[in-house]
C-alpha positions as CSV (number, residue, x, y, z in Angstrom):
1,M,36.2,-23.7,95.8
2,T,34.1,-23.4,92.5
3,A,35.7,-23.2,89.3
4,P,35.5,-20.0,87.3
5,R,32.9,-19.6,84.8
6,P,34.0,-19.9,81.4
7,T,33.7,-16.7,79.5
8,T,32.4,-16.5,75.6
9,T,33.9,-13.7,73.7
10,R,31.4,-11.4,72.1
11,K,31.2,-11.7,68.3
12,V,30.9,-8.5,66.0
13,L,29.4,-9.0,62.4
14,S,27.5,-12.3,63.4
15,R,24.7,-14.2,61.9
16,L,21.6,-12.0,62.4
17,S,18.5,-13.2,64.1
18,L,15.8,-14.5,61.6
19,P,13.2,-11.5,62.0
20,E,16.2,-8.9,61.4
21,R,17.3,-10.9,58.5
22,T,14.0,-10.9,57.1
23,Y,13.5,-7.2,57.3
24,V,17.2,-6.5,56.2
25,A,16.3,-8.6,53.3
26,D,12.9,-6.6,52.7
27,A,14.9,-3.2,52.5
28,L,18.0,-4.3,50.7
29,R,15.7,-5.4,48.1
30,T,14.0,-2.0,47.6
31,E,17.0,-0.1,48.2
32,T,18.8,-2.1,45.3
33,V,16.1,-1.4,42.8
34,G,16.1,2.2,43.8
35,G,20.0,2.3,43.5
36,V,19.7,0.8,40.0
37,L,17.2,3.8,39.3
38,L,19.6,6.0,40.9
39,L,22.5,4.9,38.7
40,V,20.4,5.5,35.6
41,A,19.6,8.9,36.7
42,A,22.9,10.1,37.2
43,V,24.2,8.7,34.1
44,A,21.2,10.3,32.1
45,A,21.9,13.6,33.8
46,L,25.4,13.5,32.8
47,L,24.4,12.9,29.2
48,W,21.5,15.2,29.1
49,A,23.8,18.1,30.5
50,N,27.1,17.3,28.2
51,I,25.4,16.4,24.9
52,P,25.8,19.7,22.9
53,G,22.3,19.9,21.5
54,L,20.5,19.1,24.7
55,H,22.7,21.2,27.4
56,D,20.5,24.3,27.1
57,S,17.5,22.5,27.4
58,Y,18.7,20.8,30.8
59,E,19.3,24.2,32.2
60,S,16.1,25.7,31.2
61,V,14.2,22.7,32.9
62,S,16.5,22.8,36.1
63,H,16.2,26.5,36.5
64,F,12.4,26.6,35.5
65,H,10.2,28.0,38.3
66,L,6.9,26.9,39.6
67,G,5.0,27.0,43.2
68,P,2.9,29.7,44.9
69,A,5.3,32.9,45.3
70,A,2.7,33.9,47.9
71,L,3.9,31.0,50.2
72,G,7.6,31.8,49.5
73,L,7.6,28.4,47.6
74,D,8.2,29.8,44.1
75,L,11.4,27.2,43.6
76,S,13.1,25.9,40.6
77,V,12.8,22.3,39.7
78,A,16.1,21.5,40.9
79,H,15.3,23.3,43.9
80,W,11.8,21.3,44.6
81,A,13.8,18.0,44.0
82,A,16.6,18.9,46.5
83,D,14.3,20.6,49.4
84,G,11.0,18.5,48.5
85,L,11.6,15.3,47.3
86,L,14.6,14.6,49.7
87,A,12.1,15.4,52.2
88,V,10.6,11.9,51.4
89,F,13.9,10.5,51.8
90,F,14.6,11.8,55.0
91,F,11.1,10.7,56.2
92,V,11.9,7.0,55.6
93,A,15.3,7.6,57.0
94,G,13.9,8.8,60.1
95,I,11.6,5.5,60.4
96,E,14.4,3.5,59.9
97,L,16.7,5.2,62.6
98,K,13.3,5.0,65.0
99,R,12.9,1.1,64.2
100,E,16.6,0.4,64.8
101,L,16.3,2.3,67.9
102,V,13.5,0.7,69.4
103,A,13.5,-2.8,67.6
104,G,16.8,-3.1,66.0
105,D,20.3,-3.6,66.7
106,L,20.7,0.3,68.1
107,R,18.3,-0.6,70.8
108,D,21.1,-2.7,72.6
109,P,23.8,-0.4,73.7
110,K,26.6,-3.0,73.4
111,A,25.5,-3.9,69.5
112,A,24.8,-0.3,68.8
113,A,28.5,0.7,69.9
114,L,29.6,-0.7,66.5
115,P,27.5,1.2,63.8
116,V,27.9,4.3,65.9
117,V,31.6,4.4,66.3
118,A,32.2,3.1,62.8
119,A,29.7,5.7,61.6
120,L,31.3,8.5,63.5
121,C,34.7,7.6,62.6
122,G,33.5,7.3,58.9
123,M,32.3,10.8,59.1
124,A,35.1,12.4,61.1
125,V,38.0,11.0,59.3
126,P,36.8,12.2,55.8
127,A,36.1,15.6,57.3
128,L,39.9,15.7,58.5
129,V,41.1,14.6,55.3
130,Y,39.1,17.5,53.4
131,T,40.5,19.8,56.0
132,V,44.1,19.0,55.7
133,T,44.2,18.9,51.9
134,S,42.2,21.9,51.5
135,A,43.7,24.2,53.9
136,G,46.9,22.8,52.7
137,G,46.4,23.9,49.5
138,G,45.0,27.3,50.3
139,G,41.5,26.4,49.4
140,S,38.0,26.8,51.3
141,L,37.2,24.9,54.3
142,A,33.2,25.3,53.4
143,G,33.0,21.8,52.1
144,W,34.3,19.9,54.8
145,A,30.9,18.0,55.5
146,V,30.7,17.1,51.6
147,P,32.6,13.6,52.0
148,T,30.9,12.8,55.1
149,A,27.8,10.8,53.7
150,T,27.4,7.5,52.6
151,D,24.8,6.7,50.0
152,I,23.5,3.3,50.6
153,A,21.1,3.0,47.5
154,F,24.0,3.5,45.3
155,A,26.2,1.2,47.1
156,L,23.8,-1.6,46.9
157,A,23.1,-1.0,43.5
158,V,26.8,-1.8,42.9
159,L,26.5,-4.7,44.8
160,A,23.8,-5.8,42.4
161,V,25.6,-4.6,39.3
162,I,29.0,-6.6,40.5
163,G,26.8,-9.7,41.4
164,T,28.8,-10.4,44.7
165,S,27.1,-12.7,47.4
166,L,27.6,-10.5,50.3
167,P,26.5,-12.3,53.6
168,S,23.8,-10.6,55.3
169,A,25.5,-9.7,58.3
170,L,28.0,-7.2,56.2
171,R,24.7,-6.2,54.6
172,A,23.0,-5.4,57.7
173,F,26.4,-3.6,58.9
174,L,26.1,-1.4,55.6
175,L,22.5,-0.9,56.0
176,T,22.8,0.2,59.7
177,L,25.8,2.2,59.3
178,A,24.3,4.3,56.7
179,V,21.1,4.6,58.9
180,V,23.5,6.6,61.7
181,D,25.4,8.2,58.9
182,D,21.9,9.7,57.9
183,L,21.5,10.7,61.1
184,F,24.5,12.6,61.5
185,A,24.2,14.0,58.4
186,I,20.9,15.6,59.3
187,L,22.5,17.1,62.4
188,I,25.1,18.6,59.9
189,I,22.4,20.2,57.7
190,A,20.4,21.3,60.7
191,V,23.2,22.8,62.6
192,F,25.8,24.1,60.1
193,F,23.6,25.0,57.0
194,T,20.7,26.7,58.4
195,G,20.4,30.5,57.6
196,S,18.7,33.5,59.5
197,L,15.7,32.1,61.1
198,N,12.0,33.0,60.9
199,F,10.8,32.4,64.3
200,A,7.1,32.4,63.2
201,A,7.7,30.2,60.4
202,L,9.6,27.8,62.9
203,G,7.0,28.4,65.7
204,G,4.5,27.2,63.1
205,A,6.4,24.3,61.9
206,V,6.8,23.0,65.6
207,A,3.2,23.6,66.5
208,G,2.1,21.3,63.3
209,L,4.6,18.4,64.4
210,V,3.0,18.5,68.1
211,V,-0.6,18.2,66.1
212,F,1.2,15.6,63.8
213,W,2.3,13.6,67.2
214,L,-1.1,14.2,68.9
215,L,-3.0,12.7,66.0
216,L,-0.4,9.5,65.8
217,R,-1.0,8.9,69.8
218,T,-4.6,9.2,69.7
219,G,-4.7,6.8,66.8
220,V,-6.3,9.0,64.0
221,R,-5.9,7.0,60.9
222,G,-6.1,8.0,57.2
223,W,-3.6,9.5,54.5
224,Y,-5.8,12.2,54.1
225,V,-5.6,13.7,57.3
226,Y,-1.5,13.1,57.5
227,V,-0.4,13.9,53.9
228,P,-1.9,17.6,53.9
229,L,-0.6,18.1,57.5
230,A,2.7,16.9,56.5
231,L,2.7,19.5,53.4
232,V,2.1,22.2,55.7
233,I,4.7,21.2,58.3
234,W,7.3,21.1,55.4
235,A,6.2,24.5,53.8
236,L,6.4,26.2,57.2
237,M,10.0,24.4,57.9
238,Y,10.9,25.6,54.5
239,N,10.4,29.4,55.1
240,S,11.5,29.1,58.6
241,G,15.3,29.0,57.5
242,V,15.7,25.4,58.7
243,H,16.5,23.2,55.7
244,A,13.0,21.5,54.8
245,T,14.2,18.0,55.0
246,I,14.5,18.1,58.8
247,A,10.6,18.0,58.5
248,G,10.7,15.3,57.1
249,V,13.1,13.1,59.4
250,A,11.1,14.8,62.3
251,M,8.0,13.2,61.3
252,G,9.7,9.9,60.6
253,L,11.1,9.6,63.9
254,M,7.1,10.3,65.6
255,L,6.0,7.0,64.2
256,R,5.6,4.1,66.6
257,C,7.9,1.3,65.6
258,H,7.5,-1.3,68.0
259,R,4.5,-4.1,67.8
260,R,1.7,-4.4,70.2
261,E,0.0,-7.5,71.1
262,G,-1.9,-8.7,68.1
263,E,0.0,-6.6,65.5
264,K,2.1,-8.3,62.7
265,V,3.8,-5.1,61.8
266,S,4.3,-1.7,63.5
267,P,2.6,1.4,61.8
268,G,6.0,2.6,61.2
269,E,7.0,-0.7,59.3
270,R,3.6,-0.6,57.4
271,I,4.2,3.0,56.3
272,E,7.9,2.7,55.7
273,H,6.8,-0.3,53.4
274,L,4.5,2.0,51.5
275,V,6.7,5.1,51.3
276,R,10.0,3.7,50.7
277,P,9.3,2.6,47.1
278,L,8.2,6.3,46.2
279,S,11.7,7.4,48.1
280,A,13.9,5.0,46.3
281,G,11.9,4.8,43.1
282,L,10.8,8.5,42.4
283,A,12.2,11.0,44.9
284,V,15.9,10.2,44.9
285,P,16.4,9.4,41.2
286,L,14.7,12.7,40.5
287,F,17.0,14.3,42.8
288,A,19.8,12.8,41.0
289,L,18.8,13.9,37.5
290,F,18.5,17.5,38.3
291,S,21.6,17.4,40.6
292,A,24.1,15.2,38.9
293,G,24.2,17.2,35.7
294,V,27.4,18.3,35.5
295,S,29.3,19.5,32.8
296,V,32.6,17.0,32.4
297,S,35.4,17.7,29.9
298,G,39.0,16.5,30.1
299,G,40.1,19.9,31.7
300,A,37.0,19.9,34.1
301,L,38.0,16.4,35.3
302,A,41.6,17.4,35.3
303,E,40.8,20.3,37.9
304,V,39.2,18.0,40.3
305,F,42.8,16.7,41.0
306,T,44.3,20.0,41.3
307,Q,42.0,22.3,43.1
308,P,42.5,21.8,46.9
309,E,38.5,21.5,47.4
310,T,37.6,18.9,45.2
311,L,40.7,17.0,45.7
312,G,39.9,17.0,49.4
313,V,36.4,15.6,48.5
314,V,37.8,12.7,46.3
315,L,40.2,12.0,49.2
316,G,37.9,12.3,51.5
317,L,35.5,10.0,50.1
318,V,38.1,7.3,48.7
319,V,40.5,7.3,51.6
320,G,38.6,9.2,54.5
321,K,35.5,6.8,54.6
322,T,37.5,3.6,54.4
323,L,39.7,4.3,56.8
324,G,37.5,5.7,59.3
325,I,34.6,3.1,59.1
326,F,37.4,0.5,59.2
327,V,39.6,1.8,62.2
328,G,36.2,2.4,63.9
329,T,35.1,-0.9,63.7
330,W,38.5,-2.4,64.7
331,L,38.6,-0.1,67.7
332,T,35.2,-1.0,68.7
333,A,36.1,-4.5,68.7
334,R,39.5,-4.0,70.2
335,F,38.4,-2.1,73.2
336,T,35.0,-4.1,73.8
337,R,37.1,-7.2,73.8
338,A,34.9,-8.8,71.1
339,S,36.0,-10.6,68.1
340,L,35.2,-10.6,64.6
341,S,33.0,-13.6,63.2
342,D,34.6,-16.9,62.3
343,D,33.1,-16.4,59.3
344,L,34.6,-13.2,58.3
345,A,37.9,-11.6,58.3
346,W,39.3,-7.9,58.4
347,A,39.6,-7.7,54.5
348,D,36.0,-8.2,54.4
349,V,35.4,-5.3,56.6
350,F,37.8,-3.2,54.5
351,A,36.0,-4.2,51.4
352,V,32.8,-3.2,52.9
353,S,34.7,0.2,54.4
354,S,35.6,1.2,50.7
355,L,32.0,0.5,49.7
356,A,30.8,3.1,52.1
357,G,33.1,5.8,50.3
358,I,30.0,6.1,47.6
359,G,28.5,9.4,48.7
360,F,26.1,10.6,46.3
361,T,22.6,11.9,47.2
362,V,23.5,13.5,50.5
363,S,27.0,14.6,49.6
364,L,25.6,16.4,46.5
365,L,22.8,18.0,48.6
366,I,25.6,19.2,51.1
367,G,27.8,20.4,48.3
368,E,25.1,22.6,46.9
369,L,24.4,23.9,50.7
370,A,28.4,24.5,51.2
371,F,28.8,26.8,48.1
372,E,25.6,28.2,47.7
373,G,25.8,31.2,45.5
374,D,29.1,29.8,43.9
375,E,27.8,28.3,40.9
376,A,30.9,27.3,39.6
377,M,32.6,25.6,42.7
378,T,29.2,23.9,43.3
379,G,29.4,22.3,39.9
380,E,33.2,21.6,40.6
381,V,32.4,19.8,44.0
382,K,29.5,17.9,42.3
383,A,32.1,16.6,39.9
384,A,34.5,15.5,42.6
385,V,31.5,13.9,44.2
386,L,30.7,11.9,41.1
387,I,34.6,10.9,40.7
388,G,35.4,10.2,44.1
389,S,32.0,7.6,44.3
390,L,32.9,6.1,41.1
391,V,36.7,5.5,42.4
392,A,35.4,4.0,45.6
393,A,32.8,1.9,43.6
394,T,35.6,0.7,41.4
395,L,38.0,0.0,44.4
396,A,35.0,-2.0,46.3
397,T,34.5,-3.8,43.5
398,V,37.9,-5.4,43.1
399,L,38.1,-6.1,46.8
400,L,34.9,-7.8,47.0
401,K,35.5,-9.8,43.8
402,L,38.8,-11.1,45.2
403,R,36.7,-12.6,48.2
404,N,33.5,-13.7,46.4
405,A,34.2,-17.2,46.3
406,K,34.0,-17.1,50.0
407,Y,31.0,-14.9,50.4
408,R,29.1,-17.5,47.8
409,R,29.7,-20.2,50.1
410,L,28.5,-18.4,53.0
411,W,25.7,-17.2,51.2
412,E,24.6,-20.6,50.4
413,D,24.9,-21.8,53.6
414,E,22.7,-19.0,54.9
415,E,19.9,-19.9,52.3
416,R,20.1,-23.5,52.1
417,D,16.4,-24.9,53.3
418,E,16.6,-28.7,52.8
419,D,13.2,-29.5,54.8
420,A,11.5,-26.9,52.4
421,D,9.7,-25.1,55.4
422,G,10.7,-21.8,54.2
423,I,13.1,-21.1,57.1
424,P,16.8,-21.4,56.5
425,D,18.5,-24.6,58.3
426,V,21.0,-22.5,60.3
427,Y,18.3,-21.2,62.0
428,E,16.7,-24.5,62.9
429,E,19.7,-26.8,63.8
430,D,18.7,-26.6,67.9
431,D,15.2,-27.7,67.0
432,P,14.6,-31.3,67.5
433,A,11.5,-31.4,64.8
434,Y,14.0,-29.9,62.5
435,H,16.1,-33.0,62.6
436,L,13.3,-35.2,62.6
437,R,11.7,-33.8,59.3
438,L,14.9,-34.0,57.8
439,A,15.3,-37.8,58.8
440,D,12.1,-38.6,57.4
441,L,13.0,-36.7,54.4
442,Y,16.1,-38.8,53.8
443,E,14.4,-42.0,54.6
444,R,12.0,-41.2,51.5
445,K,14.6,-40.4,49.3
446,A,16.6,-43.5,50.3
447,A,13.3,-45.8,49.9
448,E,13.2,-44.2,46.2
449,H,16.6,-44.7,45.6
450,R,16.4,-48.4,46.5
451,R,13.2,-48.9,44.3
452,I,15.0,-47.3,41.6
453,A,17.7,-49.8,42.0
454,R,15.7,-52.4,42.3
455,E,14.0,-51.7,38.9
456,K,17.5,-51.0,37.2
457,A,18.5,-54.6,38.5
458,A,15.8,-56.2,37.2
459,A,16.1,-54.5,33.8
460,R,19.4,-55.4,33.6
461,H,19.1,-59.4,34.5
462,G,16.1,-59.4,31.9
463,L,18.4,-58.2,29.2
464,A,21.1,-60.6,30.1
465,E,18.4,-63.5,29.7
466,V,17.5,-62.5,26.0
467,P,19.3,-64.6,23.5
468,G,22.3,-63.1,21.4
469,G,21.6,-60.0,23.7
470,A,24.2,-57.3,24.8
471,G,24.2,-59.5,27.9
472,E,26.1,-62.3,26.4
473,D,29.8,-62.1,25.6
474,H,30.3,-63.6,22.3
475,H,32.4,-60.6,21.0
476,R,30.0,-59.8,18.1
477,P,27.3,-57.2,17.9
478,A,23.8,-58.0,19.5
């Protein structure tokens, strides 16, 4: 009779593999810088829109139209920012999603279950909170999708400002969660905010995407081929009635994100590396500049908490997002019989879940789409998004700061590299060569300390032999 095999409990939110950790660190570094610029742009928009002498100029610039009218592209500056610049943001989101599906955590169904379920619950619960709050107060249900999105750049900017040493596993969870969140936000925009369709333009956009795909598969290279084609596809998608950002994510999903033999990086990763700074450093901040400029006053802020639609947005972001992601994570662990990483506690998951309540960029976009034509309600919903994101950021700051001493210890353990080979020690503990390098390092250090000890002893002995020196104990000054 053979003994039963020991079973190992699968851990969730455990330490990342070294390649994944490197990718996440690079991605988060760019997003953090972009998030700081996003914060600056949002503050600038609020100041520009609320300082009496500048308010009129903000409205004039935002509503200034430019573009070829014959092509249906005579748009306002604010419209160009929302439909044009955000297409770049969604292009990067499409590449991120493709990479996660073929080379990241989402390629493994067991590993993918956690961020997918957490993201779904993190969108369903805020929508439910909004619906109950708005319907209970007799408000419109049109804004149900506004509090469903997470702004990863804004969230990372908050982490950068408060200086928390969040472990890489939690940062990666937040990033993957945001990628899945973006996917469902794109689906929501495509399904629920598509107006009357122009099938000729839509057919042209689809044909352009097919050409784009064929060029990629045949190995054609050169930005001068793809950028003009991408602009044509975007323009056709815009005129089709489907939101133009869908063109961006479709092209991003077509890029190859797996590495072939001899490749250090895949084409998708290379293009993402080039385009991400443009997205995080220019496209998203400019969108924020022309979208976050809402009038703020004591009366307007009070109305956010008294109108059912705006109260639903605030509660959806702060309460719905936090509970949805936390409960989704707990349920995934519970029903897959997995346990949380030994380094973390459920309080850490709750804190990160509250950080996901920062729903800035996509929430502002959906708010504009949901209440299109109602300028007053659009402005109030934008104010609700800003307030909800601010409250969520404040709550997350408090919760994360309470755990920061523990995070700092974990971060230091992850970063320690005693043998100075550029690879953190935690990834080399099973490598005999690592321990031999460390033994050699300690032997050299020990030899150096023995040499210093001999020199100090000799110096002290010499000082003691000097007549009347400090070494003689005659109870008088030397």
